[in-house]
C-alpha positions in Angstrom: 0.0 0.0 0.0 1.4 3.4 -0.9 2.4 5.8 1.9 0.3 9.0 2.4 1.9 12.4 2.0 3.2 13.6 5.3 2.0 16.7 7.0 5.5 18.1 6.8 5.7 17.6 3.1 2.2 19.1 2.5 3.3 22.2 4.5 6.5 22.5 2.5 4.7 22.1 -0.8 2.2 24.8 0.1 4.9 27.2 1.0 7.3 26.6 -1.9 8.1 29.3 -4.4 9.5 26.9 -6.9 7.6 26.6 -10.1 9.1 23.5 -11.7 7.1 20.9 -13.7 7.7 18.4 -10.9 6.3 20.7 -8.3 3.3 21.4 -10.4 2.8 17.6 -10.8 3.1 17.2 -7.0 0.5 19.9 -6.3 -2.0 18.2 -8.7 -1.4 14.7 -7.4 -1.8 15.9 -3.7 -5.0 17.7 -4.7 -6.4 14.6 -6.3 -5.2 12.1 -3.7 -2.9 10.3 -6.1 0.0 8.5 -4.3 3.5 9.0 -5.6 4.0 5.2 -6.0 1.1 4.9 -8.4 2.1 8.0 -10.3 5.5 6.5 -10.8 4.1 3.3 -12.3 1.8 5.3 -14.6 4.7 7.3 -15.9 7.1 4.3 -16.2 9.7 5.7 -13.7 10.9 4.8 -10.3 9.3 6.1 -7.0 12.6 7.8 -6.3 12.5 9.7 -9.5 9.0 11.0 -8.8 10.0 11.7 -5.2 12.9 13.9 -6.6 10.5 15.6 -9.1 8.1 16.4 -6.3 10.8 18.1 -4.4 11.9 20.4 -7.2 14.6 18.4 -9.1 14.5 18.8 -12.9 12.7 16.5 -15.1 14.7 15.2 -18.1 13.4 16.5 -21.4 12.6 13.0 -22.5 9.9 12.8 -19.8 8.4 16.2 -20.2 5.7 15.1 -22.7 4.7 12.2 -20.6 4.3 14.3 -17.4 2.4 17.0 -19.3 0.1 14.4 -20.8 -0.7 13.0 -17.4 -1.3 16.5 -16.0 -3.6 17.3 -18.9 -5.6 14.1 -18.3 -5.9 14.9 -14.6 -7.0 18.4 -15.3 -9.8 17.1 -17.6 -10.9 14.6 -15.0 -11.0 17.3 -12.3 -13.3 19.3 -14.6 -15.5 16.2 -15.1 -15.7 15.5 -11.4 -13.8 12.2 -11.6 -11.1 13.5 -9.3 -10.1 13.6 -6.5 -10.3 9.9 -5.7 -11.4 8.6 -2.4 -8.4 6.6 -1.4 -5.5 4.4 -2.5 -7.7 1.7 -4.1 -9.5 4.2 -6.2 -6.2 5.9 -7.0 -4.7 2.7 -8.2 -7.7 1.9 -10.3 -7.9 5.4 -11.8 -4.2 5.5 -12.7 -4.0 1.9 -14.0 -6.9 2.8 -16.4 -5.0 5.5 -18.1 -3.7 4.7 -21.4 -1.3 6.7 -23.7 0.6 8.4 -20.9 3.8 6.5 -21.4 3.9 7.6 -25.0 
């Protein structure tokens, strides 16, 4: 089972002034209750990679399109009322159902 976002991380994320693609992804995932571990699987990268992105590390150019596609899908599903999900099981089901994210 994925670990929830810690209160310390949530506070630091809300206070950050960084505007990287990884930080934007983190904010969307936190808002929608999508665990980092499942996001990593969806994007075809390691949990450590997503962890680093969520903390402001740069995203390699080869992953930009993938991350942007996922963020666009999430934005559309927020508008449709599909997101946020209710918990880890719903998050896993939602993210495993996404096709075309990996490119």
